C-alpha positions as CSV (number, residue, x, y, z in Angstrom):
1,M,27.3,-26.2,9.7
2,V,25.4,-24.6,12.4
3,R,24.8,-21.5,10.4
4,E,24.0,-22.9,7.2
5,N,20.8,-24.0,9.2
6,K,20.2,-20.8,10.4
7,I,20.6,-19.2,7.0
8,R,18.4,-22.2,5.6
9,M,15.9,-21.5,8.5
10,M,15.8,-17.7,8.3
11,T,15.2,-18.4,4.2
12,K,12.4,-20.8,5.4
13,L,10.6,-18.3,7.7
14,A,11.0,-15.1,5.3
15,I,9.4,-17.3,2.1
16,L,6.8,-18.4,4.2
17,E,6.3,-14.8,5.7
18,E,6.3,-13.1,2.5
19,D,4.2,-15.9,0.4
20,H,1.1,-16.5,3.6
21,G,2.2,-13.2,6.2
22,D,-1.6,-11.9,5.5
23,M,-2.9,-15.6,6.4
24,I,-1.0,-16.2,9.2
25,E,-1.4,-12.6,10.8
26,K,-5.3,-13.8,10.6
27,A,-4.9,-17.0,12.1
28,R,-2.6,-15.3,14.8
29,T,-4.8,-12.8,15.9
30,Y,-8.9,-14.0,15.2
31,Y,-10.8,-17.1,16.8
32,R,-12.0,-19.1,13.9
33,S,-15.8,-17.9,15.1
34,D,-14.9,-14.3,14.9
35,Y,-13.0,-14.8,11.2
36,I,-15.6,-16.5,9.6
37,S,-18.2,-14.3,11.3
38,G,-16.4,-11.2,9.5
39,Y,-16.5,-12.5,6.1
40,L,-20.3,-13.9,6.6
41,L,-21.3,-10.0,7.4
42,K,-19.8,-8.1,4.8
43,N,-20.8,-11.3,2.3
44,I,-24.5,-10.6,3.7
45,F,-23.9,-6.6,2.9
46,F,-22.7,-7.3,-0.3
47,Y,-24.8,-10.0,-1.6
48,T,-27.8,-8.4,-0.8
49,L,-26.4,-4.9,-2.2
50,A,-26.1,-7.4,-5.4
51,F,-29.6,-8.6,-5.4
52,L,-31.5,-5.3,-5.5
53,I,-28.8,-4.6,-8.1
54,G,-30.1,-7.6,-10.2
55,L,-33.5,-7.0,-9.0
56,L,-33.4,-3.4,-10.4
57,L,-32.1,-4.3,-13.7
58,W,-35.2,-7.5,-14.1
59,S,-37.8,-4.9,-13.3
60,S,-36.1,-2.5,-15.7
61,Y,-36.1,-4.8,-18.2
62,R,-39.5,-6.3,-17.8
63,M,-40.8,-2.9,-16.9
64,E,-43.6,-2.6,-20.3
65,A,-44.8,-6.1,-19.1
66,L,-44.8,-5.2,-15.6
67,L,-47.0,-2.0,-16.2
68,Q,-49.5,-3.4,-18.3
69,K,-50.6,-6.4,-15.8
70,L,-50.1,-3.6,-12.5
71,N,-54.0,-3.7,-12.3
72,T,-54.3,-7.4,-12.2
73,M,-50.8,-8.6,-10.6
74,D,-50.8,-10.2,-6.9
75,I,-47.9,-7.2,-5.5
76,I,-48.1,-8.6,-2.1
77,G,-47.6,-12.4,-3.5
78,L,-45.1,-10.9,-5.6
79,A,-42.9,-9.4,-3.4
80,W,-43.6,-12.9,-1.0
81,K,-41.9,-15.0,-4.0
82,I,-39.0,-12.5,-4.4
83,L,-38.2,-12.7,-0.8
84,I,-38.4,-16.6,-0.8
85,F,-36.2,-16.8,-3.6
86,Y,-33.6,-13.9,-2.0
87,G,-33.7,-16.1,2.0
88,I,-32.9,-19.2,-0.2
89,T,-30.2,-18.4,-2.4
90,M,-28.7,-16.2,0.8
91,A,-28.7,-19.3,2.8
92,G,-27.1,-21.0,-0.1
93,Y,-24.7,-18.0,-0.7
94,L,-23.7,-18.1,3.3
95,V,-23.2,-21.7,3.1
96,C,-20.9,-21.4,0.8
97,T,-19.1,-18.6,2.4
98,Y,-19.1,-20.6,5.4
99,V,-17.1,-23.8,3.9
100,I,-14.4,-21.2,1.9
101,Y,-14.1,-19.2,5.1
102,Y,-13.6,-22.2,7.3
103,K,-11.2,-24.3,5.0
104,R,-9.1,-21.0,4.8
105,F,-8.9,-20.6,8.6
106,N,-7.7,-24.4,9.1
107,N,-5.2,-23.7,6.3
108,A,-4.2,-20.0,7.8
109,E,-3.8,-22.0,11.0
110,K,-1.8,-25.0,9.3
111,K,0.7,-22.2,8.1
112,L,0.7,-20.5,11.7
113,T,1.8,-24.3,13.1
114,V,4.8,-24.4,10.2
115,Y,5.4,-20.9,11.0
116,R,5.9,-21.7,15.1
117,L,7.9,-25.0,14.7
118,L,10.7,-23.3,12.1
119,L,10.9,-20.6,14.8
120,D,11.0,-22.7,17.5
121,R,14.1,-24.4,15.7
122,L,15.6,-21.6,15.0
123,L,16.0,-20.2,18.7
124,K,17.3,-23.3,19.4
125,E,20.1,-23.2,17.1
126,Y,20.9,-19.7,18.3
127,D,20.8,-21.6,22.0
128,K,23.1,-24.3,20.4
129,E,26.0,-21.6,19.3
130,Y,25.6,-19.2,22.2
131,G,24.5,-21.3,25.5
132,D,23.8,-19.0,27.7
133,G,19.9,-18.5,27.4
134,K,20.0,-14.8,26.3
135,V,17.5,-15.6,23.1
136,T,15.2,-17.6,24.7
137,G,15.4,-17.2,28.1
138,H,16.7,-20.8,29.3
139,K,19.8,-21.1,30.6
140,K,21.9,-24.2,29.8
141,K,22.5,-26.9,32.8
142,T,25.7,-26.9,33.4
143,N,27.8,-28.7,36.3
144,R,27.7,-25.6,38.5
145,N,24.3,-24.6,38.2
146,I,23.6,-27.9,39.1
147,Q,25.6,-27.7,42.5
148,K,24.4,-24.7,43.4
149,I,21.1,-26.4,44.3
């Protein structure tokens, strides 16, 4: 019976590790702030790149109209409008990124907690079977140990 319990727990651990191993590892090795800030920095870079590509495509599409209005256009005003649009959309994108990765990290922490609980249960099963503390380092108290004290 004890062996069946151990096999079930080892199977649950293996499934959990296979399905969510990367997520569990990140939750184990990173602080929440480091995890989220890493993704925020990465997304700032990618959003800026995407924005510049979009701006290039937009200006290519509107090139004729831009060249006709070039002499009468307020270039500094246009640049400010583009920067304000970039800032507002970047802020919205970063808020969404923060919320998404905050939730992902919380889910990973929950999976890590489940993984650790299953691992602790498995170690207790080994201690029940062997009883000498070689697995977890906790020796079973016996009458002999108590009498020595």
